C-alpha positions as CSV (number, residue, x, y, z in Angstrom):
1,M,81.6,132.4,122.3
2,K,82.6,131.8,118.7
3,N,85.0,128.9,118.2
4,V,88.2,130.5,116.8
5,F,89.9,127.2,116.1
6,V,89.9,126.0,112.5
7,K,89.5,122.3,111.9
8,R,92.8,121.2,110.4
9,N,94.2,118.1,108.7
10,E,91.2,117.2,106.5
11,M,92.5,114.7,103.9
12,I,90.3,114.0,100.9
13,V,91.2,111.3,98.4
14,V,89.8,112.3,95.0
15,D,89.5,108.7,93.7
16,S,88.2,109.0,90.1
17,I,88.9,107.1,86.9
18,M,91.5,108.3,84.5
19,G,90.2,111.0,82.2
20,S,87.4,112.0,84.6
21,G,88.8,115.4,85.1
22,K,90.7,115.3,88.4
23,T,93.4,117.8,87.3
24,S,90.7,120.0,85.6
25,W,88.8,120.1,88.9
26,A,92.0,121.0,90.7
27,I,92.6,123.9,88.3
28,Q,89.0,125.1,88.7
29,Y,89.3,124.8,92.5
30,I,92.4,126.9,92.5
31,N,90.9,129.6,90.3
32,E,87.7,129.8,92.4
33,S,89.5,129.8,95.8
34,P,89.7,133.0,97.8
35,A,92.8,135.2,97.2
36,A,93.9,134.4,100.8
37,T,93.9,130.6,100.1
38,K,97.5,129.5,99.6
39,I,98.1,126.4,97.5
40,I,101.0,123.9,97.2
41,F,100.5,121.7,94.0
42,I,102.7,118.7,93.8
43,T,102.9,116.6,90.6
44,P,105.2,113.8,89.3
45,Y,106.4,115.6,86.2
46,L,107.9,119.0,85.2
47,T,105.6,119.1,82.1
48,E,102.6,119.2,84.4
49,I,104.1,122.2,86.3
50,E,103.8,124.3,83.1
51,R,100.1,123.3,82.8
52,I,99.3,124.5,86.3
53,I,101.2,127.8,85.9
54,E,99.5,128.5,82.5
55,Q,96.0,127.5,83.4
56,T,95.5,129.0,86.8
57,T,94.6,132.6,87.7
58,K,96.7,132.6,90.9
59,S,100.4,133.4,90.6
60,F,102.5,130.2,91.2
61,V,106.3,130.0,91.8
62,Q,108.4,126.9,91.1
63,P,111.3,126.3,93.5
64,E,114.7,126.5,91.7
65,Q,118.3,126.0,92.6
66,N,120.0,129.5,92.6
67,G,123.6,129.7,93.5
68,R,124.1,128.3,97.0
69,R,120.4,128.1,97.6
70,S,119.1,124.6,97.0
71,K,115.7,123.7,95.6
72,L,114.6,122.8,99.2
73,D,115.8,126.1,100.5
74,S,114.0,127.8,97.7
75,L,110.8,125.9,98.6
76,K,111.2,127.0,102.2
77,H,111.7,130.6,101.2
78,A,108.6,130.6,99.0
79,I,106.5,129.1,101.8
80,A,107.8,131.6,104.4
81,S,106.8,134.3,101.8
82,G,103.3,132.9,101.5
83,K,103.6,132.2,97.8
84,N,101.5,129.7,95.8
85,I,103.9,126.8,94.9
86,V,104.0,124.2,92.2
87,S,106.7,121.5,92.4
88,T,107.5,117.8,91.9
89,H,107.2,114.7,94.0
90,A,111.0,114.4,94.1
91,L,111.4,117.7,95.9
92,F,108.4,117.2,98.2
93,K,110.0,113.9,99.4
94,R,113.0,115.8,100.7
95,C,111.0,117.6,103.3
96,D,112.4,118.1,106.9
97,S,111.1,119.3,110.2
98,E,111.7,122.9,109.3
99,L,109.6,122.6,106.1
100,I,106.8,121.0,108.1
101,Q,106.8,123.8,110.6
102,L,106.7,126.5,107.9
103,I,103.8,124.8,106.1
104,E,101.8,124.5,109.3
105,A,102.4,128.2,110.3
106,E,101.4,129.5,106.8
107,N,98.1,127.5,106.6
108,Y,98.5,125.9,103.2
109,V,96.2,123.6,101.1
110,L,97.9,120.7,99.4
111,I,96.9,119.3,96.1
112,L,98.9,116.1,95.4
113,D,98.6,114.9,91.9
114,E,99.0,111.1,92.1
115,V,100.3,109.1,95.0
116,L,103.8,109.4,96.4
117,D,106.4,106.7,97.1
118,T,105.9,106.8,100.8
119,L,108.1,103.8,101.6
120,D,111.6,103.2,100.1
121,E,114.2,100.6,101.0
122,I,117.6,102.0,102.2
123,N,120.5,100.6,100.3
124,M,122.4,99.0,103.2
125,T,123.6,95.4,103.6
126,K,122.3,93.2,106.4
127,D,125.9,93.0,107.9
128,D,126.2,96.8,108.0
129,I,122.8,97.1,109.7
130,K,123.9,94.5,112.3
131,I,127.1,96.5,112.9
132,L,125.1,99.7,113.4
133,L,122.6,98.0,115.8
134,N,125.5,96.7,117.9
135,S,127.6,99.9,117.9
136,T,128.1,101.9,121.1
137,D,129.6,105.3,121.9
138,D,132.6,106.0,124.2
139,N,130.4,105.5,127.3
140,G,129.1,102.1,126.1
141,D,125.7,103.5,125.2
142,P,124.0,102.2,122.0
143,I,124.4,104.5,118.9
144,V,120.8,103.7,117.9
145,S,117.7,102.3,119.6
146,I,114.5,100.9,118.1
147,G,111.1,102.2,119.2
148,T,107.5,101.4,118.3
149,K,106.8,100.2,114.8
150,G,110.6,99.8,114.3
151,K,111.3,103.5,114.3
152,V,115.1,104.1,114.6
153,K,116.3,106.7,117.0
154,W,119.9,108.1,116.8
155,N,121.3,108.6,120.3
156,N,124.8,109.9,119.6
157,G,124.8,113.7,119.4
158,K,128.5,113.9,118.9
159,Y,128.5,112.0,115.6
160,D,129.4,114.6,113.0
161,S,130.2,112.9,109.7
162,G,131.1,109.4,108.3
163,N,129.6,106.4,106.7
164,Y,126.4,106.6,108.7
165,Q,125.7,110.3,108.1
166,T,122.7,109.7,105.9
167,I,121.3,107.2,108.4
168,R,121.7,109.7,111.2
169,N,119.9,112.4,109.3
170,L,117.0,110.1,108.4
171,A,116.7,108.9,112.0
172,N,116.9,112.4,113.4
173,A,114.1,113.4,111.0
174,G,112.0,110.5,112.3
175,N,111.8,109.0,108.9
176,L,113.7,105.7,109.4
177,V,112.3,102.3,110.5
178,L,113.9,98.9,110.9
179,F,112.1,95.7,109.8
180,D,113.0,92.1,110.4
181,E,116.4,93.1,111.9
182,S,117.7,93.2,108.3
183,K,116.1,96.0,106.3
184,L,116.0,99.8,106.8
185,Y,113.2,101.8,105.2
186,W,112.7,105.5,104.7
187,L,109.1,106.5,105.5
188,F,107.5,109.7,104.3
189,P,106.9,111.8,107.4
190,T,103.2,111.7,108.4
191,E,103.6,115.1,110.1
192,L,103.9,116.7,106.6
193,F,100.3,115.7,105.6
194,K,99.1,116.8,109.0
195,A,100.7,120.2,108.6
196,F,98.2,121.3,105.8
197,S,94.9,122.8,106.6
198,K,93.4,120.6,103.9
199,A,94.9,118.0,101.6
200,F,93.6,116.6,98.3
201,I,95.1,113.4,96.8
202,L,94.2,113.0,93.1
203,T,94.4,109.3,92.1
204,Y,92.5,106.1,91.1
205,M,92.2,102.8,92.9
206,F,93.7,104.3,96.1
207,E,93.0,101.2,98.1
208,G,95.4,99.2,95.9
209,Q,98.3,101.6,96.5
210,I,101.1,101.7,99.0
211,Q,100.2,105.2,100.2
212,C,96.8,103.9,101.3
213,Y,98.5,101.2,103.4
214,Y,100.9,103.8,104.8
215,Y,97.9,105.9,105.9
216,R,96.3,102.8,107.6
217,L,99.6,101.9,109.3
218,F,99.7,105.3,111.0
219,K,95.9,105.4,111.5
220,M,95.6,108.6,109.4
221,S,91.9,109.4,108.6
222,F,90.8,110.4,105.1
223,S,87.6,110.5,103.1
224,Y,86.8,109.6,99.5
225,R,85.3,111.8,96.8
226,S,84.7,111.5,93.1
227,V,84.9,114.1,90.3
228,G,81.7,115.2,88.6
229,Y,80.8,117.7,85.9
230,N,77.8,119.6,84.8
231,T,77.4,122.6,82.5
232,K,76.2,125.0,85.3
233,I,79.1,124.6,87.9
234,G,81.7,122.8,85.8
235,Y,83.9,120.3,87.7
236,H,82.9,119.5,91.3
237,L,83.5,116.9,94.0
238,S,80.7,114.4,94.5
239,E,79.9,111.6,96.8
240,Y,82.1,108.6,96.3
241,R,80.2,105.5,95.1
242,G,83.1,103.2,94.6
243,R,83.9,101.9,91.1
244,S,80.4,100.5,90.5
245,G,79.2,103.5,88.5
246,E,82.2,103.7,86.2
247,D,81.7,103.7,82.4
248,R,84.0,100.8,81.7
249,Q,82.1,99.7,78.6
250,R,83.5,102.7,76.8
251,F,87.0,101.6,77.7
252,K,86.3,98.0,76.8
253,S,85.3,99.1,73.3
254,L,88.6,101.1,73.0
255,I,91.1,98.6,74.3
256,N,91.9,95.8,71.8
257,I,93.9,93.1,73.7
258,Y,96.0,90.8,71.5
259,Y,95.0,87.1,71.3
260,S,96.3,84.6,68.9
261,S,94.2,83.6,65.9
262,P,94.1,80.3,63.9
263,S,96.2,81.9,61.2
264,D,99.1,82.7,63.5
265,N,102.2,80.5,63.2
266,R,102.5,80.6,67.0
267,D,100.8,82.1,70.0
268,M,102.8,85.1,71.3
269,N,101.0,84.9,74.6
270,K,102.1,81.4,75.4
271,V,105.4,82.6,76.8
272,G,103.5,84.3,79.7
273,E,101.2,81.4,80.8
274,K,102.8,80.8,84.2
275,H,101.3,82.9,87.0
276,N,104.6,84.6,87.8
277,A,105.8,84.9,84.2
278,F,107.3,88.4,83.4
279,S,107.6,89.3,87.1
280,K,110.8,91.0,88.1
281,S,112.3,87.8,89.6
282,Y,111.1,85.6,86.7
283,L,112.8,87.9,84.1
284,A,116.0,88.0,86.2
285,V,116.3,84.3,85.8
286,N,114.9,83.7,82.3
287,L,116.7,86.6,80.5
288,K,119.9,84.7,81.0
289,S,118.7,82.6,78.1
290,K,119.5,84.2,74.8
291,H,116.6,82.3,73.2
292,F,114.1,83.7,75.7
293,K,115.4,87.2,75.3
294,D,115.3,87.1,71.5
295,M,111.8,85.6,71.5
296,I,110.4,88.4,73.6
297,K,112.0,91.1,71.4
298,K,110.8,89.3,68.3
299,N,107.3,89.0,69.6
300,S,107.1,92.7,70.4
301,Y,108.5,93.7,67.0
302,N,106.1,91.3,65.3
303,F,103.2,92.8,67.2
304,Y,103.6,96.4,66.4
305,R,105.2,96.1,62.9
306,H,103.3,93.2,61.4
307,K,100.1,92.6,63.5
308,M,99.3,96.3,63.9
309,N,101.3,97.7,61.0
310,C,102.1,100.6,63.3
311,S,104.7,103.4,63.0
312,T,107.2,103.5,65.8
313,K,106.1,107.1,66.7
314,H,102.7,105.7,67.8
315,V,104.2,102.9,70.0
316,I,105.0,102.8,73.7
317,W,106.4,99.9,75.6
318,T,107.6,99.1,79.1
319,T,109.3,96.6,81.4
320,F,111.3,96.8,84.6
321,K,114.0,99.4,84.4
322,D,116.8,96.8,84.9
323,N,115.6,95.0,81.8
324,Q,115.0,97.9,79.5
325,K,118.3,97.7,77.6
326,V,118.2,93.9,77.0
327,L,114.5,93.8,76.0
328,T,114.2,96.9,73.8
329,P,112.4,95.8,70.7
330,M,113.9,96.7,67.3
331,G,113.0,100.3,66.5
332,L,111.7,101.2,69.9
333,K,114.7,102.6,71.7
334,K,113.0,106.0,72.1
335,S,109.6,104.6,72.8
336,F,110.2,103.3,76.4
337,V,107.8,104.7,79.0
338,P,108.6,103.8,82.7
339,L,106.3,101.3,84.4
340,N,105.4,103.9,87.1
341,A,104.5,106.6,84.6
342,R,101.4,108.5,85.6
343,A,99.8,112.0,85.4
344,T,101.3,112.9,82.0
345,N,99.9,113.5,78.6
346,E,103.2,113.3,76.9
347,Y,102.5,109.9,75.2
348,A,98.8,110.5,74.2
349,A,99.6,109.9,70.5
350,A,100.4,106.2,71.2
351,T,97.9,103.8,69.8
352,T,100.0,100.6,70.3
353,C,101.1,99.5,73.8
354,I,103.5,96.7,74.7
355,Y,103.5,95.7,78.4
356,L,106.4,93.3,79.3
357,A,105.9,93.1,83.0
358,N,103.9,91.3,85.8
359,R,103.6,93.6,88.8
360,Y,103.9,92.4,92.4
361,M,104.5,94.5,95.5
362,N,108.1,94.3,96.9
363,P,107.9,91.1,99.1
364,M,109.6,92.8,102.0
365,I,107.3,95.8,101.9
366,K,104.3,93.5,101.7
367,R,105.6,91.6,104.8
368,F,106.3,94.9,106.5
369,F,102.6,95.8,106.2
370,H,101.4,92.3,107.1
371,T,103.5,92.4,110.2
372,H,101.5,95.4,111.3
373,D,98.2,93.8,110.4
374,I,97.7,95.8,107.3
375,K,96.2,93.6,104.6
376,V,97.6,94.1,101.1
377,N,95.7,93.5,97.9
378,E,98.4,92.6,95.3
379,D,96.0,92.1,92.4
380,L,94.5,95.6,92.9
381,F,98.0,97.0,93.2
382,A,99.0,95.3,89.9
383,L,95.9,96.4,88.1
384,S,96.1,100.0,89.2
385,E,99.7,100.2,88.0
386,L,98.8,98.7,84.7
387,L,95.8,101.0,84.2
388,Q,97.9,104.1,85.0
389,W,100.4,103.1,82.4
390,L,97.9,102.3,79.7
391,F,96.2,105.6,80.2
392,R,99.3,107.5,79.2
393,S,98.3,106.4,75.6
394,A,95.7,107.6,73.1
395,I,92.9,106.2,75.2
396,R,93.2,109.4,77.1
397,N,91.7,111.1,74.1
398,D,89.0,108.4,73.6
399,E,90.9,106.8,70.8
400,P,91.3,103.0,70.4
401,I,94.5,101.3,71.4
402,N,96.0,97.9,70.7
403,V,97.7,96.2,73.6
404,Y,100.1,93.3,73.9
405,I,100.4,91.9,77.4
406,P,102.1,88.4,77.3
407,S,101.7,88.0,81.1
408,A,98.5,85.9,81.6
409,R,98.0,87.3,85.1
410,M,98.2,90.9,84.0
411,R,96.0,90.3,81.0
412,T,93.4,88.5,83.0
413,L,93.3,91.3,85.6
414,L,92.7,93.8,82.7
415,E,89.9,91.5,81.3
416,M,88.2,91.2,84.6
417,Y,88.4,95.0,85.1
418,L,86.8,95.7,81.7
419,N,84.1,93.2,82.5
420,N,83.3,94.9,85.9
421,E,84.5,91.8,87.8
422,I,87.0,93.7,89.9
């Protein structure tokens, strides 16, 4: 008897270097898929939505707020109608159990452009968490209980509204975990990934990213593929061979990292010699010094204006969002690109890049994974974040770029990557 059951939940991580054609492959995959194949394409930016709509032969809809109908309701309605959908990470993260059921029933394929934030800290004080954990209802039963892996269960069905309404909703959706008796985290529901007949995640250096550790935490199986291209069949998925076969020599020839020269009055990299220099915590302390703040801004201005003689319209710069205002170099108020920028071509004209950061994983999130025996590679995490940001620039178009990275740690990671040492 023929097996009528279709194998579901195949997750494929398309782990391929920036510029290798991941999105181009996805567009080709969509255009070549049977008419009956229904697609949900999720991307970080609204600008990429337009690209998918314009370059695919399938008809896509974008969920929109319409009167009393929210974007989430619009998404659910489109799924129930069997439409092909293109939307953003932000909306996708708002999923609930109803959305998961709809997707599973309609047999959709997911294409996720770049990784999601699958773990977020809930803004709640340690004292408020303690009060919540010790709270009981009228019968003396606990309001919440803690299950395996810290999952929070809301027990009080009579609670209607109040200060803990958001907490109740997250707990009831199965998306809330407690860690170390002092932190609450929202976790992306694993059931959503399992609801798709097939899921493709388009990214690079997946093993350095939080979504990878999240998959391992919940023992979710996935396989790796790379993107290939030939003139006969165009873009295609090929066997994953790791990063050993990458053409980094080309990138090395295009990335000009700033180093001081004997003719310089001072070394602008000296300020970042300490291993933790330019980390979030380091900047929080040192930016209290007007001298330090002015020196960083002066170095950045000196780099793009005098060293590179570059127009502001060809410069991008970044730092942690909290420090953006105080560290904005002269003339670059409109040139800020967020640290987590990815999957966008909006800044491809930039030939000069200033990176005022030193990336570390949130210490509590790192401890959370370690507690569950999930090993975290912080250097790979930092490198992947740096590369994603740099590849928003003109290097996307095979044009040379000039880079100022005062953090010795981040600069060394980039050097090691370009020399095939990582």
